[in-house]
C-alpha positions in Angstrom: 166.3 400.9 176.2 167.6 397.2 176.8 164.1 396.3 177.7 162.8 397.6 174.1 165.6 395.7 172.4 164.9 392.4 174.2 161.0 392.8 173.7 161.8 393.3 169.8 164.0 390.2 169.7 161.4 388.1 171.5 158.5 389.3 168.9 160.9 388.8 166.0 161.8 385.1 167.3 157.9 384.4 167.8 157.2 385.7 164.3 159.8 383.6 162.9 158.7 380.3 164.4 155.0 380.9 163.8 155.8 381.6 160.0 156.9 378.0 159.5 159.6 376.9 156.9 160.2 379.0 153.9 158.9 377.8 150.7 160.7 378.6 147.4 158.7 380.1 144.4 156.8 377.3 142.5 156.9 375.1 145.5 153.5 373.5 146.0 151.8 372.9 149.6 149.5 370.4 150.7 146.2 372.3 150.0 143.1 370.3 150.3 140.5 371.5 147.9 137.3 369.7 146.5 138.0 370.7 143.0 141.6 369.1 143.1 142.8 367.1 140.2 145.4 364.2 140.4 147.8 364.1 143.3 151.3 362.8 143.0 153.4 361.2 145.7 156.2 358.8 146.1 159.4 357.8 147.5 162.9 358.4 146.5 165.4 355.5 147.3 168.9 354.4 146.5 169.7 351.4 144.5 169.6 349.3 147.8 166.0 350.6 148.2 167.0 352.8 151.3 165.4 356.1 151.6 167.0 359.2 150.5 166.5 362.1 152.7 165.9 365.8 151.5 166.3 364.8 147.7 164.8 367.3 145.6 161.7 366.2 143.7 160.3 368.2 140.7 157.0 367.9 139.0 157.1 369.6 135.6 153.7 370.0 133.8 154.2 369.9 130.0 154.4 373.5 128.7 153.9 375.1 132.0 154.6 375.1 135.7 157.3 373.5 137.5 156.9 372.6 141.3 159.7 371.5 143.5 159.5 369.8 147.1 162.0 367.6 149.2 161.6 364.3 150.6 161.1 363.5 154.3 163.1 361.2 156.4 161.3 358.2 155.3 162.2 359.1 151.4 158.6 360.2 150.8 157.3 363.2 148.8 154.0 364.5 147.9 152.3 367.2 145.8 148.8 368.3 146.5 146.2 368.0 143.8 146.9 369.7 140.6 144.2 371.3 138.7 141.6 369.1 137.1 142.7 370.2 133.7 146.2 368.8 134.1 146.4 365.4 132.8 148.7 362.8 134.4 150.6 362.1 131.2 151.6 365.8 131.2 153.3 365.6 134.3 157.1 364.6 134.4 158.5 363.6 137.9 162.3 363.9 138.4 164.6 363.7 141.3 168.0 365.1 142.3 170.4 364.9 145.1 174.1 365.8 145.5 176.4 362.7 145.0 173.5 360.8 143.4 172.2 360.4 139.7 168.6 359.5 138.7 168.6 356.0 137.7 165.0 354.9 137.0 161.5 356.3 137.4 158.6 353.9 138.1 154.9 355.5 137.9 152.3 353.2 139.6 148.5 353.5 139.1 145.7 351.5 140.7 144.7 348.6 138.2 141.4 349.1 136.4 140.7 352.5 138.0 139.1 354.9 135.7 139.3 358.2 137.7 142.8 358.2 138.9 142.8 360.4 142.1 146.8 359.8 143.0 149.6 358.5 141.3 152.6 357.1 143.1 156.0 357.7 141.4 159.0 356.2 142.7 162.4 357.6 141.9 165.6 355.2 142.2 169.0 356.8 142.4 172.6 355.6 142.4 175.8 356.9 143.5 177.3 359.0 141.1 
């Protein structure tokens, strides 16, 4: 009986490890598809320009879905390409972190680019 319990425990651990991190409902992964639209990425930084780790970043599509992700150790976040029907101006990026408040959002696009494939959006936060 002890051998069966040990085997079940080992299998459960193996499944948990192979499943990877859990994602919340509405969280967008890094899918790579040929028909992807605009990709949003950027950094969340404090007032001094230092990266903020594990900040919550939300991409809200006007009148539609909300996607959530969190920043990495370097403060970077990324949302894979949205559907091609989504216009860049219809996506609002916001950030949140305990003990901070959002101070400024800076959206950067390539100058003179007609077909924008990705948009960098930096979120600056201040202690609050």
